[in-house]
N, C-alpha and C positions, 0 to 999 in steps of 0.2 A: 304826607309825603307823596302818596299815590296821585292825588289831585294835582299837586304842584308839578310833578313830572309830566302828567297828562297835558296840563296847561302849557307847559314849556316844550311839548313835543318830544320829550326825552324817553321814549318808550323802549329803547334798547339799552338804557342805562342799567347796569347790574343791580344797583340799589333799588330801582323801580321794579325790576323783574322779581327780585327777592321778596319785596313787600307784596306784590300781587300774588305770589305763590302762597304767602302766609294768609292773605285775605281769602283766596280761593279755598284753602284747606279748612278754613274756619266757616266760611259762609256758602260755599258751593257744594263741596263734597268732602266729608270728614274721614272717609275710608280711602284705601288706595283706589285710584280712579280706574273704572272699567275701561277696557281697550277702546270701545266705541265712543266713550266720553273723551278720551285722549284724542282720538281721531277728529272729533267734532271741534275741539278747541284748536287742534293743529290746522284745521280748515279755515279758522278765522284769520290765519296769517295770509292765506291766499285771497279771501274775500270777506272783509269785515263790514260790509255795507250794512247789514241788518243790525249788527252789534253796535255800530257807530250812531245809527239814527233812532234806535229804540228809546223810547222815553216813557215807558210804562211805569206807573207808580202804583203803590198798594191801593190807592183810591179806586183804581179800575176794578178791583175785585168786589167792592161793595155792591154794585148793581146785580152782579151775579148771585152773591150771597142773599141779597134781599128778595130776588125774584125766582129762585129755584125752589119748587115745592119741597117741603120736608128736609131742607138742607140743614146740615149740622157742621159747625166749625170743629175741626179736630186739629190739635197741635201735636206735631210729632217732636217730642221733647229731646230725642237723641239724634235729631237730624238737622241738616242745613237745607239747602235748596233741593238736593236730589234724594228726598226721603225714600223714594221707591228703591234706591240702591242701599241706603244706609239702614233702613228699617223695613225690609221687604215684607216680612211676615205680617207685621202690624199694618203696613200701608195697604197691602192687597186684601187683608181681612176687612178693613174699614171701607175700602172701595166696593168690595163684593157685597157687604152688608147693605150699603147704600143702594147699589144697583138692584140687588135682590128685592129690597123693600119697595123700590120704585116700580119694578116690574110686577111684583105681586099686587100692588095697589091699583094697577091698570087692568088687571084681569077680571 
């Protein structure tokens, strides 16, 4: 339904807006959205240029994963796209451990 409305240009249709909210709540941020996230999404109404032209796929992550020394894939099982808000303790612990390991290995 989301794709259909987008293809038809019916982005103001209440049915489309409701479906997008369900999608966002499942795949973007599962907790009440922080104020600055709300502001960012509100800004898309004023200028959605980047959002409209971005065509990044998961495949773009592979070269980074394959070429960063000592990289480790970590899945944040209780999060969607904004895991740093949804699981901040775990997220920052993982990032800190990675950066600390990288820093100490260069000393």
